[in-house]
Residue, then its C-alpha position, 0 to 999 in steps of 0.5 A: m153133807n160130807i160122805l166118806t167112802f173107801d174102795i177096798e182093793e189091793w195096791f196092785h189094783i191101780q187098774f187091774d186090766e192094765v197091770s195084768k198085761y205085765h204081771k202075774t199078780e198072784s205073786f205080789e205081796k199082800r199089803l191091804p190088811r195093815i193099811l185097812h186096820q190103820i183106817l178102821d182104827k182111825l174111824d173108831q177113834i173119831n167115832t165115824k162110820a164109812t161105806f166100804l166098796c169092796l171087791g168080791w176078790v177081797g172077800e175071797v182072799y181076805p174074808e176076815l177083813i170083810r167080816e172085820i169091816h162089818k163087825r165094826g159097824h161100817e156099811i159094805g157095798s160092791h166094787t165089782n168082783d175082779h176090778k174090770l172096767v165096766h165099759t170093756q164088758s158086755p152086759a152079760e159079763f158085767r152081770k156075772d161079775l156083779k152077782q159074784s161080788i154080791a154073793t161073796l160079800s153078802n155071805l160074809t156079812g149076812s147082810p144084803i148089798k145095796t150100794f155099788r161103785a164101778p172101778a175107775f168110775s167106768i160107767t160111761d155114756e156108752c154103757e148106761w145099760a149098766y144102771e139097769v143091771l145094777i137095779e135088776e141085781g138089787i143095788e139101790i144106790d150107785l156111786s159111779l158117776f164121775p162128772s168130768k173126763r178121766d183116763f178110764g171113764g167119767n161123764a164130762g158132760h154131766l153138770i149135776t154135782g149132787p144127789q140125783i135119781f136115774k130113771t130107767k126101764s128097769g126102775s129107779l136108782k139113787e145116784l150119789p156122784i163125785n162132786f167138783s168145784n169150779f176153779m179158774g173156769q175149770k171143773l176141779i175134782f179134789s175129794g178123793g184118790g189121786y185128786f186128794r193127794l195132788t190138791p193142797y190141803w188148804l184148797t181141799s178144805q176151802f172147797m169143802k167149806s163152800s160145798n153143801y155136798t162132798m163125796c170123798y173116796f179113798h183107797a188103802r193104797d193112797f196111804d201106803p208110801k212104801q208100796p212097790v212101784l209097778d213096771g209097765l206104767s206110763l210116766t203120766r200113770k206113775f205120777k198119778s198113782y204115786y205122787g203124794l203118798k207120803s203126805a196123804w195120811g197126814k192130810f186125811e187125819n186133818l180132813t177127819n179132824d176138821f170135818k164130820f162125815l156120814n156113810v152112804k146109808q146115813a146120808s141117804e136117810l137124810i136126803n129128800w129124794d123127791s126133791v132131787p133131779h130125776i134123769n131119764i137114762 
């Protein structure tokens, strides 16, 4: 089972909290529409439906883009409103942001928003209360679990790499995490974002062929080699954010030609949720 998702934000949302320290982002050029249409046209060409996790901000700035994604038959979920890291917020702040994004996106599509992914996979062990907020605000499927260490979040101690259910005092939440492969004794993330750009395609293909579950995630900026380079980023952050941009679209075309994909809704309908691990949060 290969699942295709896109986090829909502008190129300068590399990590909004970090970027906004150095820049007035309202003055930046807007690059999302062209790249998004390139992605949508490719998906039409290969007759594939994906899940688009959209910022409420995108709905406010580009309402026509949200309507276009919906019109072409893709699933729309929330990626929060302002791309703020979950673990930097209080429960009340997170709930307000989530509610705003859901309201904006559902008003534009006329459909309920049932799927969510946190910016930078920023629901950590310290803020698992966020899962309760998601359930209480009508989210049924979460895509936020990243079972490895990363700059802005991640859950390195989590060893389950496939579908699971989180059980909380507010109810149950279906979880479709990022997956990993074991490579030379290490967890290796390979199926999205900078990890996809850094990993040679032959290795990505090999990992996918050997896995019965792959969660792929991309951003429009992953396919925009001409985007400006932001000031104020560390050398490590610049490398992670800009390496491989020139070759990413070709690799993505290879990926979508070599493998068949489902969106989150389609995948969820095929999963026997009674048989997956149930985890108390």
